N, C-alpha and C positions, 0 to 999 in steps of 0.2 A: 657227219653227225653234228647237230640234229638234221632232220630231213629238210631239203631246200624247197619248201612250199612256194608256190606262186599265188599271189593274191588275185582274186577275180575282179572283173569289172562289171558294171551295171548300167542300165539305161536310166534316163531321166524319168522321174515320176513325181506327180504333184498330189499330195494327200488332200489338198483343197478341192480337187476335182472329183474325189470319191467319198469324202467324209465331211460331216457337219457336226459340230459340237454345240449343244445348248448351254453347257456350263462353262466351257473354255473355248470361245469362238476362235481365238488366235492359235489354238493348238495345231490344227492341220497345216496352217501356213508355217509355223515355227518348225514342225517336223519336216516339211518340204525343204525349208532352207537348210537345215542341218544335213538332210539327206543329200542335197546338192553338193555340199562340201565333201561328203564321203565319196560321191561319184567322181568329183574332180580329182580328189586325192588319189583314188585308185587308178584313174586314167593316167595321171602324171607318173605314177609308179610304174605303170606298164610301159610308158614311153622310154624310161631310162634303161641304160645298159645294165647288166647284172652287177658290175663293180660299183655302179652309182646308186643302185637301189637301196643298199643298206643305209645310206645317209638320209634316205627319204622316209624310212620307216616311222620315225618320230612324228612326222606330219600325218601319216596314215592313222597311226594309233590315236593321236589327238582328235582327228576327225571322227573316228569310230566311237571313241569314248564320249565325245560330245553328242553324237546322234543316239546312242543307246537309250538314255533316259527318255527321249522323246518318243521313240518307237514303242518303248514299254508303256508310256503314258497312253499312246494310241491303243495298245493292246488292252490296257485297263479299261478304257472307255468302251471297247467292244465286248470285253469278257467280264461279266459281273463277279466272277470268282477270283479274278486276278487281284493280288495283294500289292497295292501301290501306295497306300497311305492316305489317299484322298479320293473322294467319289468323283468320277468323270463320266459324263454322258456323251456318247458318240454314236452316230448312226451312219450307215453307208448309203450313199445316194446312187452309186453305181459300183459294180464289181471292180476292185483294183487289179491292174495287170502290171506286174513288175518283172523286168528281165534281168537275169543274172547269167554271167558266163561261167560255165563249169570249169573246174580245175582238177578234180579228182577222178572224173569219169574218163573212160578211154575214147579216143577219137574214132568216129566211124570211118574216116578216110585218113590214113597216116600222112603226116606232114601238114595237114590243115589245122587251122586254129580251132580251139574247142568250141563246141556248139553252145547255144544259149538256151535257157529254159525260162518259160513264163510261169510265174507263181501268182496265184490269185488269193493268197491268204497272208495275213499279217504274221502268222506263226512261222511261215517259211522265210519271210523277210527278216524276222528276228534270227532265225537259224543261219541264214547266209551272212548277216551282219556280224553276229557274235563268232561264228566260225572263222570269218575273215580276221577278226580281232585276235582270236587264239593263234591263227597261223602267223599273224604279224608278231605276236610274242615269241613264237618259235624262231622267227627270222632274227629277232633281237638276240635271242640266245646264241644263234649262229655267229652273229657279229661279235658277241662277247668272247666266244671261244676262238675266233679267227686268229688273234695274236699268238695263241699257243702253237699254231701249226705253220705260221709264216716263217720262212727261212731268210727273207730279205730284211727283216727287222731284228732289233736287239732282242735277245732271249729274255723272257720275263723272269723276274726273281720269284722266290717262293710266295711272298706276300701278294704280288700282282697276279700270280697264277691262281692262288686261292680265291682272290677277289673276283677274278673273271669267271671261275667255275661256280662260285656262289651266286653271282649275278645270273648266269645262264640257268642254273637250277631253279632260281626263283621264277623266272619267266616261264620255264617249262611247266612248273607246277601250277602257275596261273593259267596257262593254256589248258592243262589237263582238267582243272576245276571248271573252266568254261565249257569244255566239251562234255564233261559229266553232267553239268546243269542242263545243257541243251539236249542230251540224250534222255534225261528224265522227262523233260518237257515234250520231246518228240514222241515218246511212248504214249503220252496221253492224247495226242492228236488222233482224231478218228479217221481222217482222210489219208489216202495213200500218199507217200512222199512223191513229188514230181520227178525226182532224180536220186541217184545213190549218194550224191554229195551231202544231202541233209537227211538221210535215212537214219533211224535209231542205231542200226548196226554200224554204219560208218562213223557216227559220232562217238559211239562207245569205242570203236577201234582207234580213233584218233586220241581219245583220252588214255587208252592203254599205251599207245605209242609214246605220247609225251611222258607218261609215267616211267616207261622203260628207259627212255633217254635220260630222265632225271636220276633214276636209280644208277645208271651206268656212270653218271658224272660223280656220284658219291665215291666211286672207286677211282675214277680218273684223278681226283684231287690228290690222292696219296699213292698213286701207282707210279713208281719211278722209272719203270722199264721203257715206256714209250719215249720218254725224254732222252734216255741213254742211247737207245737204238737210233733215234733221229740224228745223233751225232755223225752218222755215216754221211750226212750231207755236208759236214764240216771237213774240208780237206786238210786242215791244219791239226785236227785231233786224231792222232794215231792210237790212242789208248782207249777208245770208246768200247772196244770189244772185250776189254779185260776188267771193266768196272763191275763191281758186285754190290748193287744196292742192298741195304739192310731192311728187310721186312720182318717184323716179329711173326712168330708162328701163329699166334692167335689171330692177328690181323689178316694173315694170308687166308686162313680158313674162313674168316668173316667176309673177305672180299669175294671169295668163291661163291658163298651163299648169296651175296648181293647180285653177282653176275647171273646166277641161276634165276633169281627173281626177275631181273630185267629180261632174261630170255623167255620166261613164262609170259610176261606182259607182251613181248613182241609176238610170241606165238598166238596169243589171244587176239591181238590186233590183226594178225594175218588171217586167221580163220574168220573173224567178223567181216573183214573186207571182202573175202571170197564169198561169204554168204550174202553180202549186200550187192555184189555184182553178178548174181546168178540170173538176173532178169535181162532186160534189153539194155540197161545202162551198166556197162562193165567198168570196174575199177581200173585205173591206169596201171599198166604193167610195170612202169618205173617204181610206183609206190609198192606194189606187191613184191617186186624184186628187192627193194630196200628192206622191207619187213623181214624177208627170209634171210638176207645177208646180216641184218641186225641180230636176228635170233641165233644164227650160226656164230657170229662174232662173240655174243654174250656167253654162249656155251664154251667156246674156245678159251675165252678169258677165264672162265671158271676152271677149266682143265689146267690152265697155266698156273693158277693160284693153288690148286690142289697139288700140282707138281712142285711148286715152291715150298709148300708145306712139307712135302715128303723129303725134298732135298735138305731142308733145314734139319730134319730129323735124321739125316745120314742115309736115307734110302734113295740113292742116286738112280738105281735101276727103275724103281717105281716112279720116280720123278720123270725120267725119260719116257716111260710108258704114258704118263699123263700128257706130256707134250705131243706125243704121237696121236693120242686121243684128240687133242686140240686140233692138230692138222687134219685129222679125219673129219671133225666137225666142220672145219673150213672147206672141206672138199679138196684138200691138197695132199699129195703123197710126200712122204719123207724122202728128202734128197741126200741124206747124209751117207757118206762113204768114208771109211777109215783112211783111204789112200788119197782121194781127190777132193775132199770136201774141206772148205775153209771159209773164213770170213770174207776174204777178198772176192771170192766168186759170188757170194750172196750180195755183197755191196754193189757189184757190177749189175747184177740182175735187178736189184732194187732201184738203182739209178735209171735203168732202162724203163721201168714202169712209170716214172715221172709223175707220181701222184701229187708231188709238191707243186708242180706247175699249175694245177687247178687251184691250189690254195692261194698262190701268189696272184693269179688272175681273178680271184674271188668268183669263180664260176661254180659248178656243181661239185665242189670238193666235199668229201664225206658222203657222197651219194651211195657208196658201197657199204654204209653202216660201220665203217672202221675196219673192214675186212683186210684191206691191204696192209694197214698199219699193224694190226694184230698178227698177221702172217709174218711180218718182219720180226716181231718180238719172239714168237714161238720158234721160228727157225734159228734165230740168234741163240736162244737158250738151248735148243736141241744140240746145235754144234758144240756149244761150250760144255754142256754136261756129257755129251758123248765122248769128247776128247778127254774129259776128266775121268770118265769111267774106263776108257781104253788104256789110260796110262797109269792110273793110281789104284783105286780100289774097284776092281772089276766086279760088277754085280749083274745078275740075270735080269733082263727086262721082261716083266710079266706081260701077258696078253692084254690088249686094250679093252675087249668086250666086257669082261667082268667089272672093270673100273667104271665104265659108262653106266652099266646096269645098277651099280651101287651108289650113284650120285644122289645126294639128299635133295630135298625141296629147297626152293629159294627162301630168302629172308627179307621181309619188307623193311624199308627204312623211312619211307615217306608216307604220311597220312594226308590225303587231300582235304583241304579246307573248303567248305561250301562257297561257291561263287556268290559274291554280293554285288548285284548290278548297281551301277551308279543311279542316283535318284535326282530329281529336280528340286532345287531350292524352293521353299514355299513362296518366296517373293516372285519367282518366275511364274509359278502357277497362278498367283494373284494377278500378274500382268496379263496372263493369257485369258483371263475372264473378260478383258476388254475386246471389242471387235477389232479385227485386223484392219490396218490402214494402207496396205499395199495392194495394188491391183494385179501386178504380175508376179508369178511364182518364180523362185530362183531356178528350180529344176525343170522348167517346162519348155525350154528353148530347143533343146536337142533331144531326140529320143533314142539315139544309137550310141553304142559305146565303141564302134569300130574306129580303128586308127589306121592311118596310111602305113605306118611301120610299127611293129611291135615285136615282142619277144615271146617265144613259145612258153607254154604253161610250165614245162619242166626245163629249166635253163640248161643251155650248153654253151660252150665257148663261142663268142660272136666276133665278127670282124667288121670294121667300118661302122662303128656305132655312132659316128658323128660327134659334133662338139658337145662338151659337157654343158648342162643347163644349171643355172643358178635358180634356186627355189626361194620364193618369198612368201611371207605371211602378211596378209593385209587385214587389219582389224576392221570389223564392221562399224558402222556409225558415220560413214561418209559415202558419197557416190564415187564409184570407180568402175573402170572397164575390166571385167573379169571374163576371160575366155571369149572375147569378141562380142559380148553383150553387156549392156549397161544394167547395173543392179543398184537399187537404193533400198535402205532399210528404214522401217517405220520406228517412231518413238517407242512403240510397244516392244519391239525387239531390243532397243537400246536400254530398256529399263533393267535388264539382267546383266549389269556390268560385273557383278561378283560371281556369276555362274560360269560354267564352262562354255563361254560364248564361242560361236563358230568362228573359224579362221578360214578365209578363202585362199586357195593356193593358186599362185600364178607362176609362170616360168618365163625366163628371158635368157637368151643365149649370152654366154660370157663375152662374145664378140660384139654384142649389140650396144649401141650408145645409150639406148633406153635403160639398160641395166645399171648405169652409173648416175642416173638422174637423181638428184637429192631434193627432197621437199624442204621448204623453209618453215613449214608449220611444225612447231615443237610437239604438238599433239598427234602428228601423223607418224605413228610408230610402225615403220615398215622394216622388217628384218628378215635376213635370209635364214633358212632352216639350218639347224645344227648339222655340220658335216662330219665332224669327228667326235667320238664319244658315244656312250650308250644311253638311249632315252629310257625313262622310267615307264612303268605300265600305263600311266595316264598323264602324259605331259600336257599341262594346261597352260599354253603360252599366253592367253589373255590373263589380265590381272586377277589374282585370287583375292583381292582386297580393294577397298575404296580409298582414294586419295582426294583430299580437298583440292590440292593443286596437282593435277595430272602432268603438268609440264615439268615437274621435278624428275619424273621417271624417264630419263634419256638413256637409250641403250646403244649409243655410238660413242666413239672416242671424242674427247673435247680437246681440240688443238686450234690455237689462234682464235679462240672464241667461236669456233665452228664445230658442228657435229659431223664427224667423218667416219667412213668405213675403213677397214683395213685394206691393204692393197690386194691381199689374196681373196677378199670377199668372204672368207670363212668366218664362222662364229662358233662360240662354245656356250655350253649350257650353264645357267645359274639354277641351282637346286635349293629348294626350301628344305632345310634339315628336319623340319617338323613333319613333313609328308614324304620326303624322298622323291619329290616330283619336280620336273623342270617348269619354271614359270617365267623365265626370260632368257634372252641370249645377248651376248656382247661380242664385239669384233675380236677375232683371234689374231692379234697383231704378231708380226715376226720381226726379226732384226732389220728387214727392209723398211719397216715403218719408223725406225728409230731416228734416222737422219733427218727427215722432214720435221719430226716433232722437236728435236733438239734445236734445229735451226730456227724454228718458230719461237721457241723459248728464248734463244739468244737474241733474235731480232726484237722481241718484246723487252728484253732486259736493257738493250741499248737506249730505248725510249723511256722505260719505266724508271730506271735508276736516275736518269738525267733530268727527266721532265717532272718528276713528282718530289715534292718536299716531304719532310717528316710529317708535317701537319696534314698534307694531302693524303699520305698513306694511312695516317691515323683515321682520317675521315672515311676512307674506303673500307678499312677494317671495321669501323663502328657500324657502317651501313650493312656490311656483311653479317655482323653479329645480330643486328636487328632482324634481318631476313631469316637467319637460322632459328631464332627464337619464334618467329611467326610460323615457320614451317616445322615446328618441333614435333608434332604428332605424326606428320607425314614422313619425316626423316626416321623417326623411331619405328614406324610401320615397315618401311623398307629394310631397316636394320634387322628387325625381327625375322623377316622372311629370308634374309641372307645368312645370318649367324645362328638363328634359332633361340637366342636369349629371350627371356620374358620381357614383355612390354615395359614393365616398370624399370628394369635394368637398362633397356634401350633408351628410355626417356632420360634416365640419369646420365647415360653416356652423352646424349645430345646436350644436356645442360652443362656437363663438364667441358665438352668441346667448345660450346658457345662462350663459356667463361674464359677459356684460353684465348679465344679470338679477342674478347674484350680486353684481356690483360695486355696482349701484344699491341692492341690499338693504343693503349696508354703508354706502353714502352716506346712505340714509334714516335710519340709526341714528346717523349722525355729525353731520350738518349742523345748526347751531343755528337755531332759528326766531326767536329774539330775541337781541339784543346790547344789554345794559344796562351801560354803564361804571360802575364802582364808585368814585365820588369821595367824599371825606370830607364829612360833613354838619355842619360846625361852624356854630354860629349866628352868621351875619353879617347885619348890618342890610340889608334889601332896599331901604332908602331911598337908599343911596349909589349913584348912577348911574355907569355906565361911560363914560368918555370916552377919546378917543385918547391923552391924556396920562396917564390913570389907568386902566390895564386892570383888568378884573374878576379877582378871585382867590377861590379857595376853599381854605381852610386854608393860606393863604399862597402858593398856587401859581397863577400866571397861567393863565387859561383863555380860550378864544375865545368864551365865552358873552357875550351882551349884558347879562345880568342875573345877579346872584348867585343861588345855589341852583337854577339851571337845569341839567338833565342831558340830554345827547343820548341818543337811543335808535334802534336799527335793528331792523326787524321784517321777516322773510321769510315770505310767504304764497303758496299756490298760485294760479296765474293763473286757473284755471277749467277749462272744457272745452277739450281739446286735440284738434285734428284731425291725424291722421298719414296723409299721402298716400305710399303705399309702392310702389316700382317692382317689376318682375318679376325683376330681375337677382339680387337677394339678398333675397327677400321675407321670409324668416323672421328673419334677423339684423337687418334694418332695422326690421321691425315690433317686434321685441323691444327694440331700442335705444331707439326713440322711446317706446313704451308703458311700458317699465320705468322710464325716467327721469321721465316724467310722473306715473306712479303713485307713485313714491318721493317726489315733490314734493307729493303730495296732490291732484293733478288727476285728472279722469276723461278717458277717451280714446275717440275714435272712429277706428277704422282703416278707411280706404278702400283696400283692396288693388287691385293691378292686375287687369284682367279675365282675364289669363292665369294668375294664381297666387292665387286667393282661398282655396283650401282650406287652405293652411298657416296663414294668419291665423285662419281658423275653428278650426283644430286647437289653436293656442295659446290662443285664447279659451276653448275647452272646458277646457283645463288650468287656466286662470286661474279659471274657475268652480269647478273641483274644489279649487283651493287655498284658496278661501274668500273671494275678493273679493266685495264686496256688489254687488247689482243696479245696473247702470248704470255701474260702474267701468270696464269694458272692453267696448266695443261694436264690431261689425264689420258694415259694410254693403257689399254686393257689387253690381256693375253691369257691364253689357257695355261693350265698347269704344265703341259708338255713343252710349250714354247717359252715358259718363264725363264729358265736358265740362260737361253741364248739372248733373249730380249734384255734381261737384267745385265748380263755381261756387256752387251753392246752399249747400253746406256752408261754403265760405269766407265767403260773405256773411251767413250767419246771425248775428244779433246775440249769441246765447248762446255761440257759438264764440269763444274769446278768444285762441287761439294756433294757428298752423298750422305744421307741419313737413313740408317737401316734399323728396323725393329723386327726381331724374329728369333729363330732358334740359333743356338750356338754353332750348330753344324753349318747352316747356311751363312751365318755371319762370318765364319772363317773364310768361306769361299769369296764373299764380298770383299773382305779385307785383303785377301791375296790378289784379287783383281785390281783393287784400287791402289795397291802398293806398287804396281808396275809403273805407274806414272805419278806416284806420290800425291794422290788426290786427297783433299781434305775429307775426313771420314768421321762419322759418329755412329757408334754401335750400341744398341740397347738389346741385349740378348736374354736368353732364358734364365730361369733360376730353379734351384732345388731347395726351397725354403724350409728351414726347420721351425717347428712350433713347440716350444719347451714349456712344460707345465710342472712347476715344483709343488711339493706337498703342502705348502702353506698358501697356495693360490685360492681365490674364490672360484671353486670348481663349477658351480652352476652358471655364473656369469661367463667364465672362460669357455664352457661348452657352447653357450649361445654365440659367443664371438667366433669361435672356431667354425661352427656350422655355417654361419652367415658368410664368413670369408671363403671357406673351402668350396662351397657349392655355388658360389656366384659364377654365373655364366658356365654352369656345369663343370666347374673346376678348371676352366680354360683361361687362366690368367697367370702371368709370369710371377706375380707376387702371392699366388695361392700356396698355402702350406702343403708340402708333399710328405714330410716326415713329422709326425707328432710324437715327441718324446715325453713320456709321463713317468714321474718318479714312482718307484715300485709301491710305496705305501698307499697311494691313492689311485693306482692303475685301474683296479676293478670298478671302483665307484665312478671314476671319471669316464671310463668306457661306457658304462650304463647311461650316464647323462648324455654323452655324445650320440649314442644310438637313439635315445628318446627324442632328442632334438632333430636328428636327421629323419626320423620317421614322420615328422610333421611336414616335410617337403612334399609339394604337390607336383607330380610329373604331368606335363602336357605341352601342347603347342604354345608358343610364346604369346599368341594373341588371345588366349583364353585368360579370363580375368583371374581365375584361381591359381594359375600356374606360378610356381616359385622355382621350378627346376625344368629347364628346357632340354632339348636334345644336344648332342655333340654337333659341332659344325660340319665335320667331315667324316666320311665313312672310313678314311684312313686312321683317324683318331680313335674311332670305335674299335677297329681291329687291333690297334696297338694296346688299347685299354684291356681288351679281352686277353691278349697275350701276357700282359703284365700280371693280371689277376691269376691266370693259369700258372704262371711261373711261381708266384708267391704261394699258391695253394700246394703245388707239388713239392715245395721246399719247407712245408710245415706250417704255413700261416692258417689261422682259424678265421672263418667267415662269421663276423658278428652281425652284419646286416647286408642285404642285397644278394645278388648272384654273380656280379662281375661279368654278366653276359648281356647281349643286346635284348631289349624288350621286344615282344611280339608286335608286329605292325610294320608300316612302311618307313617311319621316321627313324632317325639315328639316336634312339633313346637308350639310356642305361640308368637303372635305378641307383640311388645312392648306395655305395658299397663301402663297408668298413671292414678292414682286415686287422686282426690282432695277432700278437706273438710274432711280430715281424723281426727279421734279422738283417744284418748288413749284407749278407750274401745274395739277397733277392734283388732282382732288377729294379723294383720300385724304389729301392734305396739309392740307386745310382742315376736314374733317369728322371727327367722332368715328365710328370705323369700327364698333365693337361687333360684330365678326365675326372668324373665324379667319384673318385676312389681315394680313400684315406687309409694310410697305414699307421698303426699304433705301435710304438716301440717302448720298451722298459729301460729305465736307467736308475742308477743308485746314487751317484755323487755328481757334484758340479763339474769336476775335472773330467769325468767320463763323458758327460753329455756335451761338454765343449769340444772335446776331441771328435766325437761322432758328428756333431753339427757342422764342424769345420771341414769334415772329410768330404768335400765336394769341389769340383772344378768351377762351379758357377755360383758365386756368393752374392746374390742380388739382395735378398731381404731375409729377415728372421724375426721371430716373435718370442717374447719371454713373459711369462705370467707368474708373479710372486708378490707377496706383500712386503718383502724385505727390500728396503731401499739400498742397502749395502750390496745385496746380491744383484739388483738391477744395474748398479754402477759397475760392478765387476763384469757382468755379462756384456754390457755395452762396450767395454774395453776389449774383451777377449774374443767375442764372436767375429768371424770373418764375413761380414755382410755390409753392404753399402748403406742399408737403411734398416733400422730396427724399430719394431713396435713393442713397447714395454707396457704391458697391461692394457694394450689397445691394438686394434688391427687397422686403424685409420692411418695410412701412410701418405697417400698422394696429396691429401688436402693439408696435412699438418706438418710434414717434413719440409724444411726450407730448401735444402739442396740434396735431394736423394740421388744416389749414384750407385754403380755396381762395384763389385770386388772380384778378385780372381779372374775367371774367364768370362765375366759378364759383359765385357765390352769396355768402351771408353767413350767419353763425351759427357754431355751434361745430364744424362739420364732423363727422367721425366720431369725435371724441374723447370718451371716457367721462368724462374729468375735468371737462369744462365743460358737458356737455349739460344737466345738472340745472338750471343757472342759467337756461336758456331758459324754464323753466316756473314760475319764481318771480317774484313781485313784491317788490321791495325798498322798504319804507316807512321813512322817517327822520322823526324828530320830536324835540321838545324837551319835557322834563318839568320842571315847577316843583314843588319839594318845599317844603312848608310845615310849619312846626312851631308848634304852638299853645302 
């Protein structure tokens, strides 16, 4: 589960040969080009083995979503009643003939490949295209659920399991919405459908199927029994059969109703498919069998939950009867025997079925609708409860028939949202009004979709699938050989840079030398497709924005002034938090890539530290500063699409980072490398020893030297290769702060950015390259979240890395410190904070509320110095709460690139889930919601509205954890002593804020609060504090102070020099 659909293939077709547009002459050519991309993507998908196809789905989805608005534009030109938003005139010059290979219809000859059908209507072209998109979404849902059933990988924790199920549910609901939209459209078509694949009945059936699977996932998320029973695969766990998960009685009854709803949807899908296949085109037996198995499984699950409901109420006999009813629904007889039945026998039988082998090989696992897995659960419970009933409280087991007859109807949980097809940007439509400039069509070279080798429509285990292929995306806008034919694109096509521009798919064998060829053109952005991770519904790999300098966007690692791939050739996705969609990929480096990167940095250090003077390093940093300022808007745009912060905040971060580079440029020109005291050199006999009673003197002045003519000396030298571990909260400013300081000191730098925000680090590395820094001076290595622990540990442990600077959470910081302690490596840690914001009753409440809102909701609350706990004195609590709510209501939620936006999304989906959990915990413990919902906003982005909670207590998780979200908790206090005790009750004392008109109280709070930096009647810390630092568990090092960071990367040598005079 979900069903393992196979995507169809299609022949080449040129709209230009069949249609002419008077209003948009370039439309037929553009549609042909995008359709050619779809055709090639589907062909490549067919060539891959089943285990490799899941990694290619993102390419197929991107191609289909790119093509949909063009085919709908063609439909609008042919159909005056179509609602497209712009008047398009299109007329047919000849009947179009388009071939699609069937995937849902039964084969006429068993074992042969599916037959093809010719359609001569744009309506059915739309039906095949969008149904393929819906099937691709279902396959993404399968990929999301796959880790839940794999036994060769680590077990997912509760949060990961929930995230996977929520992701799969979203894609299934998207697929159901598409099918529902297609069914409504198909019912309006006057002509008979050419095949059952696109008939209204089949489309309705597929919508019901997706809805059934999504409904069943709502149960799977909180159903503990499959996970418990799956422990029979773990040979080291001997207690799995005795575990008793706790399911509340109300929830068990609700789960049963949801399962019945899923069964009803599956039954409806089955009857509709049978009705669609009554003609010459039969529906595939595998699909019909799956629908029946899914219906049985859903009803069996309902029986199981009714049994759990009865067992909780003490009715063990009735509970056993419900389990026997479930076995009856599954078509399996009860095997329990009081003498010879036990868990070991069932475990042996389950092992013989080996359903998990299909999961591990990524073949057609779950093609039985979950029947095998549910049978395990029901048999497990039956044995357990039968033994309980036989030995403890014997109860009569009632007959099964009446129970099944009295089952209630299902309960719906999902409401389908209407499908909104993607539309074309007005600028693209304007460009299509120009005549086409290309002679040859993209899709007119080949007319067949036949392949020498392929895989059947319904996958089974395969052998000898050949070498894995590496998939690449080639952006349009240049000539390239694609699938053995040369293609060029006209300026008309290139005008749509900001639209979902087509991406042409090519393959190259991993053993081929061509696959490692690297272009020297910085604008030639060729990247392999995401191999690990889940693609969003519409991953638009082409840029979703314009850049003045496109050369800044480099999507490969920067090592030794070269752009390189990872050794594995794998890549990971970069997601725009404002849309939830993939817009770029970066190399997914592993620990195998660490050695060459560190050696490059060390090689660069040997030349950079020795060959560049302080003045030369200052000149390079100044040039870098000027380039950053010149690229200010481009850098901020990239930053917005990586972090989600509003453009104004991104520009402020760029300016702050550029100011740091300028500061360290001046520091590099200022700081002395050597300090040699100038003492007089009068000839004094060296034979006179120093004694405590006769101190040594030089020129009549006592000195601390043990011998005469000895001079002390101090020398400062760069420490060597510096590793900068940069978080995603302020990726550009922190990367510049760490790297500029190290470069000013004469060190070379390796930046390991966060997996969410690697492109900003690569952009500043590009500018450093242009500024003239030598090879190896600044290196950037990227990696996915999954590989980050191994890569970071390998970098920290490498003997050539001499210093590590880390900014991030306290949890990760402790791991970094432990790793660096093994070889006593120099380390600087800037960790998280749980900052208090204290408002006394004599404060200027209106101004304080404005300062609080401005600070708290900056970058959606994702800053280490953001206030987590707002303590308000009781006398002004109500009035201050109202003022804060009024100010927070003024915040405008939206994408960071929108001009009105003042509150963007959270950067990561993990942060969103954590924020929801913190709000839920606070509400359950008595907090009142003054503003917001504490839940994710509707839509694809990671948005959460400003949330303010009142009546907070110390027992809530929000009081103990760094929130890092747009959530504020308001606490009441009475006295100064009370609030000081509460504010100091945290292991991470980074910053604090105090607002009062009493200067004596400010002085007292400054002394008593355990925080490294305090804002007193102000929230401006970074710019105004001379030497901010942390306290308690906030780390150690220079903090974010520009004045002292340089010292972290310098070695201070002291010595004594004997001057001899001959």
